[in-house]
C-alpha positions in Angstrom: -36.8 -156.4 -140.9 -39.4 -153.7 -140.7 -42.7 -153.6 -142.3 -44.3 -150.2 -142.4 -47.9 -149.4 -142.7 -49.2 -152.5 -143.3 -52.8 -154.1 -142.5 -53.0 -156.8 -139.9 -55.3 -159.7 -139.8 -56.1 -162.8 -137.7 -53.7 -161.4 -135.0 -53.1 -164.0 -131.9 -50.5 -162.2 -130.0 -51.8 -162.2 -126.4 -52.4 -166.1 -126.8 -51.1 -168.7 -129.0 -53.3 -169.7 -131.7 -54.2 -173.5 -132.2 -51.2 -174.4 -133.3 -49.1 -173.3 -130.5 -47.9 -170.0 -132.2 -48.2 -166.4 -131.6 -48.7 -164.3 -134.7 -50.2 -162.0 -137.0 -51.1 -162.0 -140.9 -49.8 -158.9 -142.8 -51.3 -158.0 -145.8 -48.8 -156.6 -148.5 -48.8 -154.7 -151.5 -47.6 -156.6 -155.0 -44.4 -154.8 -155.0 -43.6 -155.4 -151.1 -44.3 -158.8 -151.9 -42.3 -159.4 -154.6 -39.7 -157.6 -152.8 -39.9 -160.2 -149.7 -40.5 -163.1 -151.7 -37.2 -162.5 -154.1 -34.8 -160.7 -151.8 -35.5 -162.9 -148.9 -37.3 -165.8 -149.8 -40.1 -165.8 -147.6 -43.2 -167.5 -148.3 -45.6 -164.6 -149.5 -49.3 -165.7 -150.7 -51.9 -164.1 -152.6 -55.4 -163.8 -150.8 -57.9 -166.0 -152.3 -61.1 -164.9 -150.7 -62.2 -161.6 -149.1 -60.9 -161.3 -145.4 -64.0 -160.6 -143.0 -63.5 -156.8 -142.1 -61.2 -155.9 -145.1 -62.7 -154.7 -147.9 -60.7 -155.1 -151.3 -58.4 -157.8 -149.7 -59.1 -160.3 -152.4 -56.0 -160.4 -154.7 -53.7 -158.7 -152.3 -50.8 -160.7 -150.9 -50.1 -161.9 -147.3 -47.3 -162.9 -145.1 -48.1 -165.1 -141.8 -45.3 -163.7 -139.2 -45.3 -165.6 -135.9 -43.2 -167.1 -132.9 -43.4 -170.4 -131.4 -45.0 -170.1 -127.8 -42.8 -173.0 -126.5 -39.3 -173.7 -127.1 -37.8 -177.0 -126.2 -40.6 -177.4 -123.5 -39.9 -173.7 -122.1 -42.9 -171.4 -122.7 -41.8 -168.2 -124.4 -43.0 -164.8 -123.7 -45.8 -163.3 -126.2 -44.3 -160.7 -128.7 -44.5 -156.9 -127.5 -47.2 -154.9 -129.0 -47.1 -151.1 -128.6 -48.9 -148.3 -129.8 -47.5 -145.4 -131.7 -46.8 -143.4 -128.0 -45.1 -146.5 -126.9 -47.6 -147.6 -124.4 -48.3 -151.6 -124.4 -51.4 -152.4 -126.2 -53.6 -155.2 -124.2 -56.8 -154.9 -126.6 -57.4 -157.9 -129.1 -55.9 -156.6 -132.3 -59.1 -156.8 -134.8 -58.8 -157.5 -138.9 -57.9 -154.1 -140.6 -55.9 -152.7 -137.7 -52.7 -150.8 -139.2 -49.1 -151.0 -137.7 -45.6 -151.6 -138.2 -43.9 -155.3 -137.7 -40.7 -156.0 -136.9 -39.4 -159.7 -137.6 -36.6 -161.8 -138.5 -35.9 -163.9 -141.7 -34.7 -166.9 -140.6 -33.8 -169.9 -142.8 -35.1 -173.3 -141.9 -34.6 -177.1 -143.0 -37.0 -179.2 -141.4 -37.5 -182.9 -142.4 -36.2 -182.5 -145.8 -38.2 -179.2 -146.4 -36.1 -175.8 -147.0 -37.5 -172.4 -146.7 -37.3 -168.9 -145.0 -39.9 -168.0 -141.9 -40.7 -164.4 -140.6 -40.3 -165.1 -136.9 -42.2 -162.1 -135.2 -40.2 -159.7 -132.6 -42.6 -156.7 -132.1 -45.7 -155.1 -133.4 -46.7 -151.3 -133.4 -50.3 -150.6 -133.5 -50.9 -147.1 -135.4 -54.5 -147.7 -135.9 -56.4 -150.0 -133.9 -59.6 -151.9 -134.9 -60.6 -153.6 -131.6 -61.5 -156.9 -132.0 -65.3 -157.9 -131.0 -66.3 -161.4 -130.1 -69.3 -162.6 -131.4 -72.5 -162.3 -129.0 -73.4 -165.9 -129.9 -76.7 -167.2 -131.3 -79.9 -165.4 -130.9 -82.7 -167.7 -129.9 -86.2 -167.4 -130.2 -88.5 -168.2 -127.3 -89.5 -171.9 -127.4 -93.4 -172.5 -127.9 -95.2 -173.3 -124.8 -96.2 -177.1 -124.9 -99.9 -177.6 -123.9 -100.2 -180.6 -121.5 -103.3 -183.0 -121.7 -105.4 -182.7 -119.3 -105.7 -185.8 -117.0 -109.4 -186.6 -117.9 -108.4 -186.4 -121.6 -105.7 -189.2 -121.2 -107.1 -192.7 -122.4 -105.4 -196.1 -122.8 -104.0 -195.1 -126.3 -101.4 -192.8 -124.5 -99.9 -195.6 -122.1 
């Protein structure tokens, strides 16, 4: 399946996320979401809070598209990510990037839970918003501690 011209968020395609998956969250318009849920049974959800870097995202819909980084103990290759000219994209994909996503809708039955997952195949980035890691905390200069001169010491200090 192909999703065209969608906003991308929370991309982890160069390295797996904390759950051991490569993936991206795709923002969808209401009609796209309805079609994916109704015709393909995919788990489309509503965005409850504004996503950082994406103004107006609250109330839209999203689909998590992912693939495992390991299968039966063997590491899998990350998904291919290209630009609109076919060149490989190695930059980290930031929230608000625009692109096309190819995935496979795959039914599953795991521990009594049935559903359809979106298995990531490839991503084409048409407008890259490069992810910028935080610089970290800003620190103030610590106040200088004044040491007591030796002659000012008395028995109370010990």
